[in-house]
N, C-alpha and C positions, 0 to 999 in steps of 0.2 A: 783329116784322118778319120775315116769311117770305122764303126766297130769291127766290120768283117776284114778290114785292113790293118787292124791295130797291131797284130804280131808281125806280119811281113814288113810293115813300114818301120817299126822300131828295130826289128832284127837287121835290116838293111842299114840302118843308121848307127847301130851300136857296135863299137870296137870291143871285142872280147879280150879281156886283159890276159887271160892264160890260154889263148888259142895255141895249139902246138905248132912251133915253127922251127924246132931244132933240126940241124943238119947232120949231127954226129952224136955218138952215144954219150959223150961227156955233156953235151948240151941238153940231151934228153934227160939225163940223170938229174941235172940241176933244175930243169924245168918240172920234173916230177917232184922233187923235194919242195919246191915253192908252191906248186899248185896243190899238192896233197895237203899241205898245211893250211892253205886257204880254203880248200873244200871241207876239211874238218871243221874249220871256223864257221863256214856257211851252214853246215848241218847242225851246228851247235854242240858238237861233242865235247868241247872244253868246258862248257857250262854243266853238262852232266857230270864230268869228271871232277868239277870243283866241289861237288857234294861229298867227295871222299869215297873210297872204295868200299864196297860191301864184302863181307867175308866170302872167299871163293869156295864155298861149300854147297853141295847139292844134296837134296834129300830124296831117296827113292820112295815112291808111293805104292808101286805094285810091280809085279814081274810075272810074265806069262810065256811058257814055251809054246811056240807055234810051228807048223811045218817048215823046217829049214832054218828058223831063227828064233831068237828070244826078243820079246817086246817088253821094255821097261818104261814105266812112267816116272818122271822126275820133276822137281821144281828147283829153281836156282834164283837166289836173290841177286839181281844184276845191278841194282843200285840200292842204296839204303831204303828199306821198307817196300821195295817193289820186287815181286816174285814172278817169274816166267815159267810156265809149265812147258815140258817138252817130253817127247818120246825118244828113247834110244833103242834102236834095233841093232842087233849084232848076230852074225851068222853062227849057227851051231858049230860049224867046223873051223871057226876063227881060232888062230893061234899066233902068238907073237904080236908084233905091231902091224896094224892094218890101216889102209887109207880110210880117211873120214869124209863123209859127204854130208853137208849141211843143206837142208831143204826148206827154205822159207816159203810159206804159202802166200797166195794172193786173196783177192776178195771173193765173197760168196761161199756157199758150201759150208762144210764143218771144220774149217781151218786146219789145224794139224792133224785132226782125226782122219780126214780123207787122204792125207799124204801117207798114212801108214796102213790104209786099207780097212778102216772102220767106217761102216756104212749106216746111216740113219734109217734107210728103207731100201727096198728093191729098186725103186726108181732112182734113188741116190746112187746106189751101186752101178746101175746102168750108165748113169751120167759120168761118174768117176772113170769107169772103165772105158767109155767111149772117148773121153778127153784125156785118157792116160794120165790122171792127176795123182795116182798113188806113187809119187815120186820116191819117197823114202823106202817104200816096199821094193820098188825096182832097184834102188841102190843096194839093199841088203841082199837081194837076190843076185846081184852082180858080185857078191862077195865082200862088200864094203860095210863098215859100221856107219849107221846113219842117224843123224839128229834131226828131228822134226819139231821145231818149237812153234808156240802160238806167237803171232806178231801182235804188237800193241794195237788196241782198238778192236780186236776180234775175240770171239769165243769168251772165255772168263776174264779177258782183259778189256772187255767193253765197260761202259758206264752201267751201273745198276739199273738205271731207268730204262736204258736201251735193251738190256737183258729182259726186264719185265715187259717191255713193249714188243718184243720179238724183232727188234732191229738187228740186222746181221753185222753191223759195225758201228763204231763210234768215231769214225775217222775224222769227220768234219769238226766235231766239237773239240776232240782232243788235239787235232792239228792246230786249230785256232788258239787253243789255250797255250800250246807249246810256244807259239810265236811270242806270246806275251813275256816269256822268260828267256828269249834268245835262242830257243831250241827249235827243232823241227821234229815232227812225228817220224819222218824217214830217218833222221839221225838217231832218234831213240831206238828205232828198230835195228839200225846198224850197230848201235852200241850193244844191245842185247846179244846179237849174234857174236860180236867180238868177245863178250864176256863168256859166252858158251865155248868159244875157242879156247879162252884162258883155262877154263875148267877141263875141257876135253884133252888138251895136250898134257895134262898132268896124269892121265890114265896110262897104265903100262900096256894097254891093248891098242893104242892109237899112235899112228906114225905122224909126228908133227911136221914132217916134210911132204906129206901127201894129203893135203886138205883141199877138198873140192866143195864148191857151192853152186847150187842150181835151184831155180825155182821158176814158176810160171806167173806171168802177169805182174801183180804187185810183188810177188816173190822174185820175179825177174829184176824188178827195181832194186830190192834189197840186195839181190845177188850182185848187180853191177856196182853199187856203191860200196858194198863191203869189200869186193875184190879190189876196188880202186883205192880204198883207204887202208886196207890191211894186207901187208905184203906176206903175211903167213899163208894166205889163200894161194895155192899153187895152180889151180885150174878154176876158171870162171866161166859159167854157162848160164847166162840169163835167156829165158825163153819168152817170146811174145812180149818184149819190152824195147829192145834196142831199136833206135830209130833216130830222129832228131827231135830236140825240144821244140823247135820252131814248127815242124810239120805235125807233130802229134800232141805233146802236153800243152803246147801254147796255142794250138788251133782247134783241137777236138776236145769235147767235154770229158774231163777226167775227175777222179776223186781228189779231194783237197790234199790227201796225204802225198800226192806226186810232186808238190811244189816247194821249191827251195828259193828263198829270197835271193835276188841278184844273180841267179844262175846264168842267164844269158848275157849279163855283163861280164861274166868270167869265162864261160866255156860253152860249147856245144856238147852233145852227147858223146860224139866220137873223141872229144878231148878227155872227157871223164874216163872213157874206156881205155884211152892211151896210158892212163896211169897203171893199167894191168900189165902192160908190156914190161919185159919180154916173156912174161908168163903165158902159158896157153889160154886162149880166149876163143869161145864159140858163141856166136849169136845165133839163136834159132828163132824164126819167125814164120807166121802163117801167110801164104800168099793171099789169102782172102780176109786177112785180119783188118776190120774196119777202123780200128782205133790206133793202129801203128802201121801206116800206109807203107806197102812194101817197096815202092820206088825210093821213098825217103830213107828206108832202111838200107837199100842197096847203095844209095849215094853216101850215106854215113859210113857204111862199111869200107867203101873205097877210100875215104879219108883216113879211117882207122888203119887200114892196111899200109897206107903211106907212112904212118907213124912206126908200125912194126918193121917196115923196110929200113928205117933208120937203124933199128936195133939189129938188122940182118937176120930177122927170124920171121919173115912174113908168112911162112908156112905154119907158124903156131897160131895164126889168127885166121879164123874161118867163119863163113856164114853158111848156115843150113836153112833151107826154105821148105817148109811142109806144104802140102797141097791144099789144106783146109784153112780154117780160120783161127780164133783165138783159143789155143789149147796147147798142151804139152806134146812133144814129138819124140818119144823115147828112142825110136829107131835112129834118130839123128844124134842123140845125146851120148849114149853109152859107148858106142865105138870110139868116139872122140875122146872121152874120158879114159878109156882103157889105153889108148895109144899115148895120150899125154902123160899118164902116170908111168907107163913103161919107159918113156923117153926120159 
């Protein structure tokens, strides 16, 4: 087995324990219960939970009225001693309970700041606008309440030495350290988002039955795994992530934060996404994205659609393909979200 054939050889020889094989809804529900519990275990969520819950209180740091919306900065203790900063955007015209859109960010850039339209320079603004990465700003402009949290290993959640050295993330070091304790960095990010949901649904301006999650790249990763493990998420829209583990994460160089031990012994990515069914799911990918090959994405989507067909709701599962590369595609996202929430 040569190094370049490592992944395809082992993938062809490995029986995935939780491959979706249900033929009716009762079987699909049983499969979801069993696989969701295993996936949470693989992510290390139970080890985080063992530390005990942190008080579910957030502290507002600032508030600013902007054209059409209010931007607030908050911090929440998501596990004992660990605080996550996030922005909350709410429309000026908001009344009653409103849909909530959670927007986890990916690698590079200014983390949550670029998702709310805060720019470090004119060049930074040009990049964000060209790649349509102001996702939380888009959400509030659609009339939704938006949360834009920092993901672990980015921004102020980097290691102090990486901040000092100007490194844009601490993913490798923190991912490796998490493994020593039965955790994963991805699982920690999912945990933080789930705690944000716990906090947000207590607000009297948030509709707990209309929660959407969408993010690009690494934010797409968190989007998929949060939607798969937390049934409170009603609409799941990962952008520039959905593919197969074999053709992308296992074959093309990626950040260490993408890896979950034993994943391909348990499931492929379309099996993880099948945990979202029958809730609305939209995968958005770029036709020219070099790290998530579009043909593997199409093949993965075909398998996912088969799972949705068992639920009798294949029209709730869609694939949108943008014409460019690795970026956000807002024209494909928001019409789907509007339709899903209306349905």
